[in-house]
Structure formats: C-alpha cells, structure tokens
DRENTORMAR-768545 format. One line per 10 residues: number of its first residue (from 0); their letters; for each residue x, y, z of N, C-alpha, C. Coordinates in pm, 1 decimal. Example, Ala and Ser with C-alpha at 12.3 -4.5 7.8 and 13.67 -1.06 7.14 Angstrom:
// DRENTORMAR-768545
0> as> 1319.0 -569.0 780.0 1230.0 -450.0 780.0 1320.0 -330.0 780.0; 1285.0 -225.0 708.0 1367.0 -106.0 714.0 1290.0 3.0 787.0
// end
This chain:
// DRENTORMAR-768545
0> mnqeievfef> -1954.2 1656.7 6461.7 -2088.8 1692.8 6432.6 -2126.8 1676.4 6295.1; -2230.6 1599.6 6269.4 -2266.6 1571.4 6126.7 -2332.2 1682.3 6058.7; -2285.9 1713.9 5935.7 -2350.2 1820.8 5864.8 -2484.8 1768.4 5814.5; -2572.1 1869.9 5826.3 -2719.1 1831.2 5781.8 -2721.2 1829.6 5633.2; -2788.1 1735.5 5569.1 -2814.0 1716.5 5429.7 -2932.2 1804.1 5380.4; -2921.8 1894.2 5294.9 -3034.3 1972.5 5254.3 -3143.8 1887.9 5187.8; -3267.5 1891.9 5229.4 -3363.1 1806.7 5160.9 -3452.6 1896.6 5084.9; -3476.3 1860.6 4943.3 -3559.0 1941.4 4864.4 -3697.6 1879.8 4838.8; -3789.9 1962.1 4842.8 -3920.7 1915.9 4821.0 -3945.3 1866.1 4671.7; -4021.8 1758.9 4659.0 -4059.3 1704.8 4536.3 -4124.7 1798.5 4441.7
10> gtderknral> -4088.1 1795.8 4315.3 -4153.2 1881.1 4216.6 -4102.3 2021.2 4208.4; -4006.1 2053.8 4297.5 -3946.2 2185.2 4302.9 -3829.8 2199.0 4200.8; -3803.5 2316.4 4147.5 -3689.8 2344.1 4056.2 -3554.6 2320.8 4129.9; -3549.5 2352.5 4259.1 -3441.6 2335.7 4333.3 -3389.0 2183.8 4342.4; -3496.7 2098.7 4350.0 -3467.9 1954.6 4356.5 -3410.3 1915.1 4221.8; -3484.4 1960.0 4109.7 -3432.3 1913.7 3976.6 -3292.6 1954.0 3945.9; -3262.7 2090.2 3988.8 -3131.3 2139.2 3961.5 -3023.1 2056.8 4036.8; -3063.3 2020.2 4163.5 -2966.4 1940.1 4248.8 -2931.0 1807.9 4179.3; -3041.9 1752.5 4124.3 -3030.3 1627.3 4063.7 -2936.4 1634.3 3939.3; -2953.3 1738.7 3861.2 -2863.7 1761.4 3742.1 -2717.9 1780.7 3775.0
20> ildsklndal> -2699.0 1856.7 3889.1 -2559.7 1882.9 3943.4 -2492.0 1749.6 3982.8; -2570.8 1669.6 4065.7 -2502.3 1542.7 4109.5 -2478.3 1454.3 3997.7; -2583.3 1451.2 3895.9 -2567.3 1351.3 3779.1 -2442.0 1400.9 3697.7; -2424.0 1526.6 3681.1 -2302.0 1579.3 3618.0 -2174.3 1538.3 3680.0; -2170.4 1545.8 3817.5 -2049.8 1511.2 3888.6 -2021.4 1360.0 3876.8; -2130.5 1288.1 3887.4 -2115.7 1148.8 3874.4 -2067.4 1101.6 3743.1; -2115.5 1161.8 3638.9 -2069.3 1130.2 3498.1 -1915.6 1167.5 3488.8; -1890.7 1294.7 3527.3 -1749.5 1330.8 3527.1 -1666.3 1233.0 3598.0; -1710.5 1171.8 3714.7 -1631.9 1089.7 3787.1 -1622.0 953.7 3714.5; -1730.5 920.4 3642.9 -1716.8 798.1 3565.6 -1608.9 808.5 3460.3
30> ldtfvisael> -1609.1 921.0 3388.3 -1502.8 937.3 3280.0 -1368.3 941.9 3347.2; -1357.2 1002.5 3469.3 -1227.1 1008.5 3533.2 -1181.7 873.7 3578.5; -1292.8 784.0 3619.3 -1260.7 641.3 3658.0 -1191.3 567.1 3545.8; -1241.6 592.1 3420.6 -1175.9 519.8 3313.3 -1027.8 562.9 3293.5; -1003.8 691.3 3304.9 -868.9 739.2 3276.7 -783.3 693.3 3400.0; -832.6 696.5 3521.0 -758.1 654.9 3639.0 -718.3 506.9 3629.8; -813.4 422.8 3577.2 -794.2 281.4 3561.8 -687.1 246.4 3477.3; -686.9 332.7 3360.3 -587.4 310.2 3246.7 -441.8 342.9 3310.1; -434.3 449.4 3390.9 -299.6 479.4 3439.1 -262.7 385.0 3547.9; -346.3 346.2 3632.7 -312.7 238.6 3728.2 -250.8 109.4 3670.4
40> vdqklykelg> -328.2 70.7 3554.3 -291.8 -56.2 3497.4 -161.0 -36.1 3420.4; -159.5 69.7 3330.3 -38.1 78.6 3244.9 90.0 113.0 3322.0; 75.5 194.4 3422.5 195.7 227.1 3507.6 217.7 128.7 3620.1; 123.4 33.9 3637.9 141.1 -64.8 3752.5 160.6 11.2 3884.0; 79.8 129.6 3896.4 77.5 197.6 4012.1 30.5 118.4 4140.1; -50.9 24.3 4108.9 -112.7 -55.5 4226.0 -2.4 -127.7 4313.5; 115.3 -142.9 4247.7 221.4 -205.1 4331.0 269.8 -103.5 4444.7; 258.3 29.5 4414.9 296.4 128.4 4516.2 199.3 123.5 4624.4; 94.3 59.1 4617.9 -10.8 50.1 4727.6 -10.7 -78.8 4785.2; 83.0 -164.9 4748.3 106.8 -286.3 4826.5 36.0 -409.9 4758.0
50> yetakdyfqn> -5.7 -395.7 4632.5 -79.0 -501.7 4561.3 15.6 -559.5 4455.6; 31.4 -693.5 4453.2 111.4 -750.6 4348.7 51.0 -749.3 4211.8; -74.1 -761.4 4200.9 -137.1 -763.7 4058.4 -250.9 -661.5 4061.3; -291.0 -625.5 3946.9 -409.1 -538.1 3918.3 -529.0 -602.2 3961.0; -544.2 -728.6 3948.8 -659.3 -817.0 4002.3 -672.3 -796.7 4148.3; -569.1 -806.4 4221.9 -584.4 -791.8 4368.3 -632.4 -648.9 4407.1; -573.9 -551.9 4332.8 -611.7 -410.4 4368.5 -757.0 -378.1 4339.1; -807.7 -412.0 4216.1 -936.0 -377.5 4180.4 -1044.2 -467.2 4258.3; -1003.1 -589.3 4282.9 -1098.9 -670.0 4361.6 -1124.0 -616.2 4498.5; -1027.1 -562.0 4553.8 -1037.0 -482.6 4680.5 -1124.7 -369.9 4675.7
60> ksisvsqayr> -1145.3 -308.2 4546.5 -1232.1 -211.6 4524.1 -1367.3 -249.5 4469.5; -1381.4 -386.0 4488.4 -1511.4 -450.5 4446.5 -1535.7 -425.5 4299.4; -1416.3 -429.4 4212.2 -1435.7 -418.6 4068.2 -1367.2 -534.2 4014.1; -1428.1 -610.3 3931.8 -1367.0 -730.3 3859.7 -1258.0 -695.4 3772.8; -1162.1 -769.8 3752.1 -1058.8 -740.6 3674.1 -1082.5 -713.4 3532.3; -1185.5 -789.4 3476.9 -1229.7 -774.1 3342.5 -1300.1 -635.4 3332.0; -1373.0 -589.7 3428.7 -1433.7 -454.8 3418.1 -1329.1 -362.6 3430.5; -1222.4 -375.2 3513.5 -1116.3 -278.9 3522.6 -1046.2 -247.8 3398.2; -1017.7 -362.5 3330.4 -942.1 -362.2 3195.1 -1026.5 -290.4 3080.4; -1162.6 -312.6 3102.0 -1258.1 -250.4 3004.7 -1251.7 -92.9 3036.2
70> yaqigreikp> -1252.2 -62.5 3165.9 -1238.4 74.4 3193.8 -1106.6 140.1 3138.6; -999.0 62.4 3151.5 -867.8 107.4 3110.0 -865.5 142.0 2961.5; -929.3 44.1 2882.9 -926.8 42.6 2736.2 -998.8 178.5 2696.9; -1108.9 205.2 2766.0 -1184.0 341.6 2734.7 -1097.9 455.5 2773.4; -1031.1 443.6 2896.6 -955.8 556.1 2943.4 -838.2 603.1 2860.6; -773.6 495.3 2792.8 -651.6 523.2 2717.6 -699.2 613.2 2588.0; -825.7 597.7 2548.0 -863.7 665.6 2420.4 -916.7 796.1 2457.5; -988.7 807.9 2571.1 -1055.6 942.5 2608.7 -964.9 1037.6 2683.1; -863.8 996.9 2736.3 -770.4 1074.3 2808.8 -714.9 1200.3 2731.3; -669.4 1175.7 2607.8 -624.4 1297.8 2539.0 -727.5 1403.7 2510.3
80> llesgktkhs> -856.7 1348.7 2489.7 -965.7 1439.5 2474.4 -1009.4 1515.2 2594.7; -1000.3 1445.7 2704.0 -1025.6 1515.1 2840.0 -930.8 1623.0 2869.7; -799.8 1584.8 2839.5 -690.4 1675.2 2877.1 -685.1 1809.2 2779.3; -748.1 1779.5 2656.6 -750.7 1899.8 2558.7 -868.6 1982.3 2583.4; -960.0 1940.0 2670.2 -1077.7 2028.7 2701.1 -1188.1 1998.6 2614.7; -1186.5 1909.4 2523.9 -1282.1 1873.7 2426.1 -1388.4 1786.4 2479.3; -1455.3 1840.2 2582.3 -1552.9 1764.9 2660.1 -1678.6 1831.7 2680.6; -1736.2 1900.3 2576.7 -1857.7 1969.1 2590.1 -1972.3 1882.7 2607.2; -1967.5 1755.0 2571.2 -2069.6 1663.3 2582.1 -2042.2 1540.4 2667.1; -1955.8 1568.4 2765.1 -1902.7 1460.6 2856.8 -2013.4 1406.0 2945.2
90> isianvgtsk> -2109.0 1488.9 2983.1 -2218.9 1441.6 3052.4 -2308.8 1345.3 2981.3; -2352.3 1382.2 2861.7 -2431.1 1294.3 2784.9 -2349.8 1170.7 2733.5; -2223.3 1179.4 2722.2 -2142.6 1066.2 2677.2 -2133.0 970.2 2780.8; -2111.2 1006.5 2895.2 -2119.0 915.1 3007.9 -2246.4 842.2 3025.2; -2360.3 907.1 2995.9 -2479.4 839.2 2992.9 -2512.1 724.7 2886.9; -2418.8 727.5 2794.2 -2420.6 621.4 2684.9 -2402.6 489.6 2752.6; -2328.2 484.4 2850.8 -2294.4 352.1 2918.2 -2158.4 299.5 2879.8; -2107.3 219.4 2972.1 -1965.7 168.3 2962.3 -1964.4 63.6 2836.3; -2053.5 -13.3 2836.3 -2045.5 -122.7 2721.4 -2062.8 -63.3 2585.3; -2144.6 35.9 2566.9 -2149.5 96.9 2438.2 -2021.0 188.1 2399.9
100> leeivrhand> -1978.4 254.7 2511.9 -1859.2 329.9 2482.6 -1739.0 232.8 2452.3; -1726.1 119.9 2520.1 -1631.4 22.2 2489.5 -1639.7 -18.5 2344.0; -1758.4 -40.8 2294.4 -1772.0 -90.6 2143.0 -1727.9 34.0 2055.6; -1765.2 151.9 2088.5 -1723.5 259.4 2006.9 -1566.6 270.9 2009.3; -1520.8 262.6 2124.7 -1359.4 270.4 2134.7 -1297.4 160.2 2049.6; -1361.0 45.6 2057.5 -1300.4 -77.5 1995.0 -1307.6 -67.0 1833.9; -1423.9 -28.0 1790.4 -1460.7 -31.0 1641.4 -1471.9 102.7 1574.9; -1474.2 220.4 1647.1 -1486.7 346.9 1586.6 -1418.6 453.6 1669.3; -1286.6 429.1 1706.1 -1227.0 523.5 1787.8 -1189.8 651.4 1721.5; -1197.2 644.5 1586.5 -1165.0 767.0 1496.8 -1281.9 866.3 1514.6
110> qleglfsegk> -1388.0 826.8 1574.1 -1505.8 912.1 1584.0 -1520.7 971.5 1723.2; -1429.7 938.5 1813.4 -1446.9 976.2 1951.1 -1427.7 1137.0 1970.2; -1339.1 1192.5 1887.8 -1326.0 1334.1 1904.8 -1460.8 1419.2 1863.5; -1508.5 1361.1 1760.3 -1646.0 1430.6 1717.8 -1747.0 1408.0 1828.6; -1752.3 1283.0 1883.8 -1845.2 1257.9 1985.0 -1836.1 1355.5 2105.0; -1709.1 1369.3 2149.3 -1686.7 1452.4 2272.0 -1709.7 1605.0 2231.4; -1672.5 1652.3 2115.2 -1664.5 1792.3 2082.6 -1810.3 1835.5 2024.5; -1863.0 1749.7 1943.4 -1998.5 1774.8 1876.6 -2110.3 1703.9 1923.6; -2087.8 1601.9 2003.4 -2196.7 1518.5 2053.3 -2256.0 1431.9 1943.5; -2176.0 1402.0 1845.6 -2235.3 1320.2 1730.9 -2136.7 1225.6 1691.8
120> iklgdeeyst> -2168.0 1110.6 1634.6 -2083.6 1018.9 1578.8 -2143.8 957.3 1450.0; -2055.7 942.8 1354.9 -2121.7 885.0 1217.4 -2074.4 745.9 1200.2; -2167.2 666.8 1178.5 -2135.7 528.4 1155.6 -2177.7 497.8 1017.5; -2091.3 486.8 928.8 -2136.4 457.2 787.5 -2200.7 583.3 728.8; -2331.3 559.8 680.7 -2403.6 673.7 634.3 -2495.1 735.7 724.1; -2494.4 686.3 853.4 -2599.1 730.6 954.1 -2518.2 815.2 1061.0; -2586.7 913.8 1112.1 -2529.0 990.6 1215.5 -2611.8 970.4 1347.5; -2523.7 953.7 1457.7 -2604.5 933.4 1578.9 -2558.4 1043.2 1681.1; -2655.3 1091.8 1753.7 -2629.6 1192.0 1860.4 -2609.5 1106.1 1991.9; -2558.9 1176.7 2098.7 -2549.1 1117.2 2215.3 -2690.6 1053.0 2277.5
130> ddlqeisfre> -2787.1 1133.4 2237.9 -2918.9 1078.4 2280.5 -2957.1 962.7 2209.9; -2930.4 951.2 2073.5 -2951.1 844.5 2000.4 -2874.3 720.8 2058.1; -2758.4 739.8 2105.0 -2671.3 630.7 2147.7 -2728.5 576.3 2283.8; -2789.3 667.9 2358.2 -2842.5 641.7 2487.3 -2969.8 542.0 2470.4; -3053.1 577.4 2354.4 -3167.9 492.3 2327.8 -3146.8 368.6 2258.8; -3043.0 365.2 2175.7 -3023.1 248.4 2086.9 -2968.9 135.5 2180.0; -3005.2 9.4 2150.0 -2968.8 -105.9 2237.0 -2822.9 -138.2 2200.7; -2759.6 -204.2 2295.4 -2619.9 -247.5 2275.6 -2613.5 -347.2 2166.4; -2706.8 -428.6 2158.1 -2707.5 -529.9 2049.1 -2710.6 -463.1 1905.0; -2805.5 -365.0 1890.6 -2813.5 -289.5 1769.6 -2686.2 -206.4 1734.1
140> ldsrlktlsk> -2618.4 -153.9 1837.6 -2503.9 -81.4 1814.0 -2401.8 -175.5 1776.4; -2388.3 -281.4 1850.0 -2283.7 -375.1 1810.8 -2297.6 -426.4 1669.4; -2412.2 -453.3 1621.4 -2442.9 -504.4 1501.4 -2408.1 -392.9 1398.3; -2441.4 -272.9 1421.3 -2407.1 -171.1 1332.3 -2253.0 -142.0 1318.1; -2184.6 -153.4 1422.3 -2036.8 -136.3 1426.6 -1968.1 -255.6 1341.7; -2023.0 -376.7 1376.1 -1955.4 -494.2 1309.3 -1987.8 -487.5 1153.8; -2107.4 -440.1 1118.5 -2136.3 -427.5 974.4 -2040.9 -324.8 909.9; -2031.0 -215.6 990.2 -1941.7 -106.0 942.1 -1801.1 -156.1 933.5; -1749.9 -231.6 1030.2 -1621.3 -277.5 1039.8 -1583.8 -375.5 913.2; -1683.6 -453.2 885.9 -1676.6 -548.0 767.8 -1666.8 -468.4 640.6
150> kvekndllee> -1751.4 -353.7 625.5 -1743.5 -275.2 509.1 -1605.3 -210.1 497.4; -1548.8 -162.4 609.1 -1424.9 -104.5 602.8 -1315.0 -206.1 579.0; -1320.8 -316.4 625.4 -1230.4 -429.5 589.1 -1236.5 -468.6 444.5; -1357.0 -467.3 397.0 -1392.2 -516.6 246.1 -1330.3 -400.6 167.0; -1350.1 -256.5 199.1 -1296.5 -151.3 121.8 -1149.6 -157.5 127.0; -1089.5 -186.1 246.8 -936.8 -191.9 258.5 -889.4 -308.8 167.1; -964.9 -431.2 171.1 -914.7 -537.8 86.6 -923.1 -504.5 -59.1; -1033.4 -436.7 -100.9 -1046.4 -394.2 -240.1 -938.4 -301.2 -279.5; -912.9 -205.8 -184.6 -795.9 -108.3 -209.7 -668.0 -165.8 -230.5; -633.8 -275.5 -140.4 -513.5 -350.9 -145.7 -505.3 -428.1 -278.6
160> qnkslqlekk> -622.1 -495.5 -319.4 -625.0 -563.4 -439.9 -606.8 -468.7 -556.7; -660.8 -346.1 -543.9 -642.5 -251.2 -657.3 -507.1 -204.0 -671.9; -432.9 -189.0 -555.5 -293.5 -149.0 -555.6 -207.3 -263.3 -623.2; -248.4 -389.0 -576.4 -178.0 -505.5 -631.7 -186.2 -512.6 -791.7; -312.1 -492.9 -832.9 -342.6 -507.7 -973.3 -267.6 -383.1 -1047.0; -249.7 -272.8 -979.3 -189.4 -160.8 -1057.9 -46.4 -186.4 -1070.0; 17.7 -257.1 -954.4 151.6 -287.0 -953.7 178.1 -392.6 -1066.5; 85.0 -499.9 -1072.4 107.9 -596.8 -1171.2 97.3 -537.1 -1307.6; 7.3 -449.2 -1329.1 -0.7 -376.0 -1455.4 116.3 -306.7 -1501.3; 182.4 -242.5 -1400.9 311.6 -174.7 -1428.2 421.1 -275.2 -1468.1
170> vllkeqeefk> 417.9 -378.2 -1399.2 520.3 -485.6 -1427.7 499.2 -541.1 -1569.7; 373.1 -570.1 -1600.3 340.3 -621.9 -1736.3 373.5 -525.2 -1844.0; 340.4 -400.6 -1815.7 383.4 -307.6 -1917.1 517.9 -280.3 -1945.8; 591.9 -289.3 -1831.8 749.7 -282.6 -1845.4 794.6 -414.6 -1926.4; 741.0 -524.8 -1883.1 778.7 -637.8 -1958.1 745.4 -636.7 -2102.1; 632.8 -580.0 -2124.0 580.8 -576.8 -2273.0 671.3 -475.5 -2342.4; 714.8 -371.1 -2282.2 797.0 -268.0 -2346.4 941.2 -328.6 -2364.9; 990.0 -412.9 -2274.7 1116.4 -478.5 -2289.2 1099.7 -587.4 -2401.6; 989.7 -644.5 -2409.0 969.3 -747.1 -2515.1 970.5 -676.7 -2649.5; 912.3 -564.3 -2657.7 899.6 -483.9 -2780.9 1036.2 -453.9 -2836.7
180> krdqkyreas> 1119.1 -405.2 -2730.1 1259.3 -364.1 -2760.7 1345.5 -500.6 -2821.7; 1324.2 -602.2 -2747.3 1391.4 -725.9 -2777.2 1344.2 -769.0 -2925.5; 1213.8 -752.5 -2945.2 1165.8 -802.0 -3074.4 1210.4 -709.7 -3189.2; 1221.8 -581.8 -3154.5 1267.4 -483.5 -3259.9 1413.1 -520.9 -3292.2; 1490.4 -545.5 -3185.0 1645.6 -582.3 -3212.4 1650.5 -709.7 -3294.1; 1557.2 -806.8 -3258.6 1558.7 -922.7 -3328.2 1533.3 -906.3 -3477.0; 1424.9 -821.6 -3501.6 1392.5 -797.9 -3637.9 1499.9 -724.4 -3715.6; 1566.0 -626.2 -3643.9 1676.0 -557.8 -3709.9 1781.7 -654.4 -3741.2; 1820.5 -734.1 -3645.6 1924.1 -846.6 -3660.7 1881.8 -933.5 -3779.6; 1754.0 -962.4 -3786.1 1711.6 -1067.0 -3890.7 1723.6 -1000.0 -4020.9
190> vtydemerdi> 1680.4 -873.2 -4038.5 1702.4 -806.4 -4167.0 1841.5 -802.5 -4202.0; 1927.4 -758.3 -4113.5 2075.4 -755.4 -4144.6 2128.3 -886.0 -4182.4; 2081.4 -994.1 -4116.7 2127.3 -1130.4 -4148.1 2088.2 -1158.9 -4285.7; 1957.0 -1135.9 -4319.3 1900.7 -1179.2 -4447.6 1973.6 -1098.1 -4558.7; 2005.9 -964.1 -4531.6 2075.7 -893.2 -4624.2 2217.8 -943.0 -4649.5; 2281.4 -971.9 -4549.1 2421.7 -1019.7 -4551.6 2427.0 -1150.1 -4630.6; 2334.6 -1231.7 -4600.2 2326.3 -1364.4 -4681.0 2301.9 -1350.3 -4814.0; 2214.6 -1261.3 -4850.9 2180.1 -1230.4 -4992.2 2309.1 -1173.9 -5056.9; 2376.7 -1081.2 -4996.2 2486.5 -1016.3 -5054.5 2606.2 -1121.4 -5081.5; 2622.1 -1207.0 -4981.2 2729.5 -1312.0 -4990.3 2697.7 -1409.6 -5106.9
200> vdateafaev> 2567.3 -1449.0 -5116.6 2525.0 -1530.5 -5225.3 2545.3 -1466.0 -5362.0; 2503.9 -1337.9 -5369.3 2512.0 -1266.6 -5496.0 2659.3 -1246.1 -5532.1; 2741.6 -1213.1 -5426.1 2898.6 -1208.0 -5454.9 2949.3 -1338.0 -5511.2; 2918.2 -1442.3 -5441.3 2965.4 -1570.6 -5471.9 2922.1 -1600.0 -5618.0; 2807.5 -1573.5 -5652.3 2756.0 -1606.5 -5785.5 2822.5 -1517.7 -5896.9; 2848.8 -1385.7 -5858.1 2904.6 -1294.4 -5948.7 3059.1 -1330.5 -5967.8; 3124.9 -1374.0 -5860.6 3261.9 -1424.0 -5873.4 3277.8 -1547.7 -5956.3; 3179.3 -1638.2 -5934.0 3181.2 -1759.2 -6017.4 3164.1 -1728.7 -6166.9; 3069.6 -1633.1 -6177.8 3046.5 -1591.5 -6325.6 3176.6 -1525.9 -6390.8; 3244.6 -1441.7 -6310.6 3370.7 -1379.1 -6358.6 3473.6 -1487.9 -6385.7
210> qkllnriets> 3484.8 -1581.9 -6296.3 3581.1 -1704.2 -6328.2 3541.7 -1775.1 -6452.3; 3410.4 -1805.6 -6471.1 3356.5 -1871.1 -6591.5 3398.7 -1793.5 -6717.1; 3382.1 -1661.9 -6715.7 3407.0 -1587.8 -6827.6 3558.5 -1572.3 -6859.2; 3638.2 -1571.0 -6749.7 3785.5 -1560.5 -6764.2 3841.4 -1695.4 -6817.4; 3778.0 -1807.4 -6766.4 3825.8 -1932.7 -6810.3 3800.8 -1954.9 -6970.9; 3696.3 -1885.6 -7013.8 3666.1 -1907.3 -7148.6 3769.2 -1831.2 -7246.1; 3849.9 -1743.9 -7186.5 3941.2 -1665.8 -7274.7 4071.8 -1745.6 -7277.8; 4103.4 -1794.0 -7399.9 4239.8 -1850.1 -7421.7 4340.2 -1749.0 -7438.0; 4430.9 -1733.3 -7344.0 4533.1 -1624.5 -7344.5 4617.1 -1624.5 -7458.0; 4659.5 -1742.9 -7516.9 4749.2 -1744.2 -7638.3 4666.7 -1697.0 -7766.5
220> lvpkqlgprl> 4534.0 -1687.7 -7753.4 4462.4 -1644.5 -7870.3 4413.8 -1506.1 -7856.6; 4450.3 -1434.5 -7751.1 4387.7 -1296.4 -7728.5 4462.8 -1206.8 -7833.5; 4378.3 -1130.6 -7912.0 4440.7 -1034.5 -8005.9 4523.1 -930.1 -7937.1; 4620.0 -882.6 -8005.4 4714.6 -772.0 -7957.2 4628.0 -655.7 -7904.6; 4533.2 -623.8 -7972.4 4459.6 -503.9 -7925.6 4383.6 -521.1 -7796.9; 4344.8 -638.2 -7758.9 4267.8 -676.0 -7641.3 4364.3 -705.8 -7519.8; 4479.0 -730.6 -7549.2 4580.8 -757.3 -7443.8 4580.6 -666.9 -7325.5; 4591.2 -532.6 -7356.2 4595.9 -443.1 -7245.7 4465.9 -434.1 -7161.0; 4366.9 -459.3 -7219.5 4231.0 -463.9 -7155.7 4223.0 -576.9 -7063.0; 4269.8 -698.0 -7110.6 4266.9 -821.3 -7030.0 4362.2 -809.0 -6912.3
230> kllietiqna> 4482.3 -738.1 -6941.4 4571.4 -723.9 -6839.3 4516.4 -635.5 -6721.8; 4447.0 -523.5 -6774.1 4384.0 -433.9 -6684.2 4284.5 -496.8 -6590.6; 4199.8 -585.0 -6654.8 4093.9 -663.6 -6583.0 4163.7 -757.2 -6475.8; 4259.9 -834.3 -6521.8 4332.7 -918.0 -6410.9 4387.5 -835.0 -6303.5; 4458.6 -719.9 -6329.6 4500.7 -637.5 -6222.3 4401.3 -588.3 -6127.6; 4289.5 -547.2 -6195.4 4171.9 -495.4 -6122.0 4121.3 -614.4 -6024.7; 4109.2 -726.2 -6077.1 4062.0 -833.0 -5981.9 4161.4 -859.7 -5877.8; 4298.8 -858.8 -5904.3 4391.7 -890.3 -5806.1 4393.5 -776.3 -5700.1; 4382.4 -652.1 -5746.5 4384.2 -543.9 -5641.7 4253.4 -549.2 -5552.8; 4142.0 -592.8 -5622.6 4020.1 -593.5 -5551.9 4016.8 -700.3 -5451.9
240> gvdiaethse> 4092.1 -810.6 -5485.2 4093.8 -916.3 -5391.8 4181.1 -885.5 -5257.2; 4293.4 -807.9 -5284.2 4365.7 -752.0 -5172.0 4288.4 -661.8 -5082.7; 4207.4 -567.0 -5155.1 4131.9 -473.0 -5073.1 4025.0 -541.1 -4997.3; 3957.3 -631.0 -5066.4 3855.8 -714.2 -4996.9 3903.6 -793.8 -4869.3; 4023.6 -857.7 -4893.1 4084.0 -933.8 -4786.9 4119.0 -843.5 -4672.3; 4165.9 -719.8 -4692.1 4199.7 -627.5 -4590.6 4073.8 -576.1 -4516.3; 3969.9 -545.7 -4592.2 3846.9 -498.3 -4539.6 3782.5 -598.4 -4444.5; 3798.0 -730.4 -4477.6 3735.8 -838.3 -4404.6 3851.2 -923.7 -4335.8; 3944.5 -854.1 -4295.9 4059.4 -930.3 -4231.1 4015.4 -998.6 -4096.0; 3917.6 -932.6 -4034.3 3877.5 -994.9 -3906.8 3807.7 -1130.4 -3928.0
250> vmfkydegl> 3736.0 -1138.2 -4037.5 3664.3 -1259.1 -4067.0 3771.3 -1362.5 -4120.6; 3871.4 -1315.0 -4201.0 3982.1 -1397.9 -4249.6 4045.4 -1471.5 -4133.4; 4087.7 -1385.0 -4038.8 4160.6 -1442.2 -3921.2 4066.9 -1537.4 -3842.7; 3946.3 -1486.6 -3817.9 3856.1 -1559.4 -3721.8 3824.3 -1695.6 -3782.1; 3789.7 -1696.6 -3902.1 3746.9 -1833.5 -3969.8 3861.5 -1883.1 -4071.2; 3988.4 -1855.3 -4035.4 4107.0 -1892.7 -4122.6 4104.9 -2051.3 -4146.5; 4069.8 -2124.5 -4051.6 4073.4 -2270.2 -4070.6 3954.5 -2318.0 -4142.5; 3855.9 -2247.7 -4158.9 3740.5 -2292.4 -4232.0 3735.5 -2232.4 -4369.2; 3825.5 -2138.4 -4414.6 3823.9 -2085.8 -4552.4 3937.8 -2149.2 -4628.4
// end
C-alpha cells in the first residue's frame, strides 16, 4: 500500500516550511555526497561492490568520473569540518554550488573553517558571506581567487628573496669580518717586518761603525793608561757577540749556509 504524500496549498506557511526542510536535507545530502565520494575513491571501496575502476562505479550511478573526482576533492577538505560539528552554515554553503566550492577548496582551503563556522570567507581585503558567494558568478570568483593566488605567490617570492638577501648579507658580513681580521694581521706583520728590517740595518751600520773606529786604533801606539779601557771594550764586544749568537741561535742554525 502506497503511503499518501501530503499536499500543501500554495502560499501557506506549511508549504514554505516543508520546502525549507527538504532543501536542508538535500543540501546535507550534497555535502555527504562529497565526503562519500572521497572515501569511495581514496579507499577504493568500489572494488568491494564488483567494480574494477572508479569510473565504472560512478558511471553506473550516472555520474561522470571527472565529476566524481571533483566531489572527492571537496569531500577530503570538508570531512574534518563535518566530523567536528562546525557546520552551522552547511545549508547555505551547499547552495554556493559545486563549482564554486571546488574553486575555494583549490585556492583558499585555509578559509573553509571560517566559511563553515561563521558563514564568511575573506579573500584578500574583501569579505564574502555565503549569500555573496551564491550571487557572485563563477567567473568573478575564479578571477578573484586567481588574483589572490598571484598576490600570495608574489608575497611568498618576495619573502624568499628577502630571506636569501638576509642570508647573503650575513655571509658578506662574515667575509668582511674575516677580511678585517686578515688585514689587521697583515698590518701587524708588516709593522713587525718593517721594524725588524730597520733594527737589522741600524745594527749593521752600528757594527760597521764600531769596526771602523777600532780599525783606526793602532794597538802598538795605545798609551798605557788607555790599554785597560781598550781591553775592556774588546772583551765586551766578544761577550756581546757570544750572547747575541746564543739569543739568535735558531736563525744561526737555520741560515747557517747563508751566513
């Protein structure tokens, strides 16, 4: 026995309420369809029903494989939100349409939680309600999302470039610091070298002057009173020579063949 379908008169509140109830159920069913499609595809559960491919299964349901995969793409993203109960605006979200939802999932899935819980989505500097999304054309939404995507990519690129520049700056500063240290060591070595060279020249000239002065003294003509002083000078020079040789023995041995 067939159950009679209740018929509501046009223009009555009962008819409007029934329409809202059925619309709500249909929208919920649409969101569930997205989630179900994702699970069937991802888990390959269609094989348990005797189908080799997802295409065979969905075609049997009069759903094209491309449409099924679009459903699955949406379902993967909204499943956690539906399971968490953040679905206050699920009815109006379903009314946005599959194509628009797919675009939002593809280009702005970080906004889905706000869309389900608050019924709003922010694209760049502009905020859209579910009502706005229903009224806006797919082409306009697609253009807006692509523009936003380009801005995000540009910002990401600029951020990466900035990180690269900061890294290069650190490397350059480190190299500059190392150069300063090397330059300082070079300068210190240069000063030491110049001082050593000057001391050796001065010592050489002073020794030559001592030799010159001593060579002028005729030993046989030295007065008796100056003899002890000359003897002391010669002993001092001899002792100094021994001390100098010991102090610079490393150089003496190292350059023995050249001296």
